[in-house]
Each structure stands twice: as structure tokens, then as C-alpha cells.
N, C-alpha and C positions, 0 to 999 in steps of 0.2 A: 389780371389778378381779380379775384372776387373777395370782398369783405362783407360780413354780415353783422349788423348791429341788432342786438337783442335787448330790449328794455326790460328791466326788472319790474314786474307788475306792481308790487307793493314796496315802494321805496319813498322815503321822505325827501331825498335829494336826488338830483340827476345822478344816475349810476347805471352805466351801460357796459356790457361785455361786447367786444368786437372779436369775431372769429374769422379765420380764413376759410377758403373753399374746402379744406380738408377737415374742418370742425375743430381745429386747434385754436386755443386762446392766442390772440395776436396783441390786443390792447385792452386796457381797462380804463374807462372814463369816469371820473368822479367830479361832481360839482361842489362848490362851496355853498353851504346853507346860509351862513350869515355874512354876506358880502354885498357891497353896493354894486349893482349890476351883475351880470353873469360872469363867472370865472370857472372854467372847466380845465381840469388837469388830466392829461393822458399819460398813462403808464404802459411800458412794454411788458412782455410776459415775465420778466425778471423783477418787476416792481420799480424800475427806474423811471422817473418822470422824463418823458421825451418831448412833450409839447404842452403849451398853455394857450387857452383862448380867453381873451379878456375884452369885455364890452367897454367901449369908450362912452363915458357918461357925458351928458350935456352936449350932444351933437344934434344938428338939424336932421341929418339922415342917420339911420341905424348903422353903426360901425363896430367892427370887431377886429382886434389885433390878434394875429396868429404868430406865436413864438415856437420855434422848433429848436431844441437843445439850447435854450436861453437866448436865441437870436430872433429878432422879428423878421419874418420872411414874407409876410403878406398882411394886407388889411382888406377885409371884406366890407363893401359899402353897398347898401341896398339902394336901388334906383327907384324913382317914382314912375310907375307905369299904371295903365288902366286895367288891363285884363290878365296879364301874365306877370309873374314875378321875375325880376331881373336884378342881378348883383354883379358888381365889378370887383375883381380880385386885383387890387393895386399891388404892385411889386412883382406880378407874374404875367401881366398882359393877358389875363383870362377873364371870361365872363360866365355866369351861371344863369340859365333861364329855366323856368319851369312853371308848373301848376300845382300849388299846394293842395288843392281840392282832390286831385288824383294822386298826389305824392309822387310826381314824376318830374325829374330834373335832369339837365344835361350841362356839364361843365365843358367849355370849349376854349380853344386858343383863338386869338384874333383872326387867324386865317380860316376859321370855321371847323377845324378838325376837332373831333370829340376826344376829350381826355377821360371823362367819366360819365356814367349815367347812374341814376339812383331810382330805384323802384321799390314800392311797398310789397312785402310778402304777405299775402292774404291767408286767412284761416290758420293763424298761429296764436299761441297763448302769449299775450302781451304783443306789443308792436315790434315787428322785425322788418328790416330794410336790407336790400342787397345793393352794394356799390360795385359796379363793373368798371374797373380801372384799366386803362389801356397801357400805361407805363408803370411797372412796379415801383420805380424810383419815387414816384409821387404819392404813394399810398397814404402816408401819414398826413401830408398836406391836404389831400382830397378828403380824408376823414375829418380833419379840422374844419374844412369849409362846410361840409354837411352839418356838423354839429353847430357851427355859428349860424347857419341858416335856420336851424331848428330853434335856437335861442331867439332869433329875430321874429320868427313866426309866433312863438309863444308870447313874446312881449307885446306884439301888435294886436293879437286877437283876443286874448283872455278866454278863448274857447278851444275846441279840439282841432286846431288847424296846424299845430306843430307836428314835426315828423314823429316824435316819440311821446306825445301826450296820451294819457289814459282815456 
């Protein structure tokens, strides 16, 4: 399955449309403007909230809780590394590695098999990213992981290193 995230160019808050490979709206992501830490709500095509990403405040390492249908299914934890970014997805036995300068990430199981890859789509109006997901069952969780990484990159840099920054 392929999902495409398209940032709205002129938006005061995080607001993304997520489309499938056929161009149909799959999810709508909306951030809270006035909250302590990042909080992103993900809605399905009918407007029902299906997931929530919430930053854990006052943590030594950046951490994000991922809730799907009201149940916490994972916690994304950034690891300290020198040259490449690495995240652990607690609750799933997955890890995410990548390079935020080239906007290229891979989500893998502990056995090394790839669950998802993320690549920036170049020459588009606003930032667009393609998520290639191997198992359609995990599409919502994969989307949540990518959005949490974007929040971490945005918090740590203060510059243009997040997935969806202008």
C-alpha cells in the first residue's frame, strides 16, 4: 500500500491530508494549536477520530505515545546516535532508521524485514511524502510513527529538518 502525505502550504497549525495510491482521501491529520507538547489527531475519511499522537513531556529522550481507537499501541522513543537517526517503537518490537537530511527512512522489524519506507516527493507545491507500506494492516500505525518522527525533528532543530516544515 502507498500513502501520500501532503502538507497544506499556508496553515497555522499542523494540518495534513493523507491520500492513498488512487488519490482518494484516506486520513486527515490535525494538530492542536494551544497544547503543551505536540498532540496530533488523525481522522478517517468519514471524520471519525481513529488515532492520537501525544508527546510525553519532561522526558530525557523524546517520546511519543500512539493511541489507535483509544488504546495505546506503541511508544516512539528517539535513540541517541551520531550520524543517523534511530527510533525504537516500544510495544511493537520495531525500529526506524533514517537520514532526515535526505528525508529517507525505513521502519523494520527486529528480524530486519522492512515494514515501511518513507521518501520525499520532489518538485511539488508544499511538502509531499510517500509511505510504501508492506502490510496494509499497519497503515495507520505506520502513518502515526512518521508523524511522531516529524514532531521530534521539528522540536529538536528549530529549522527546516522536519518532514513537513515549510
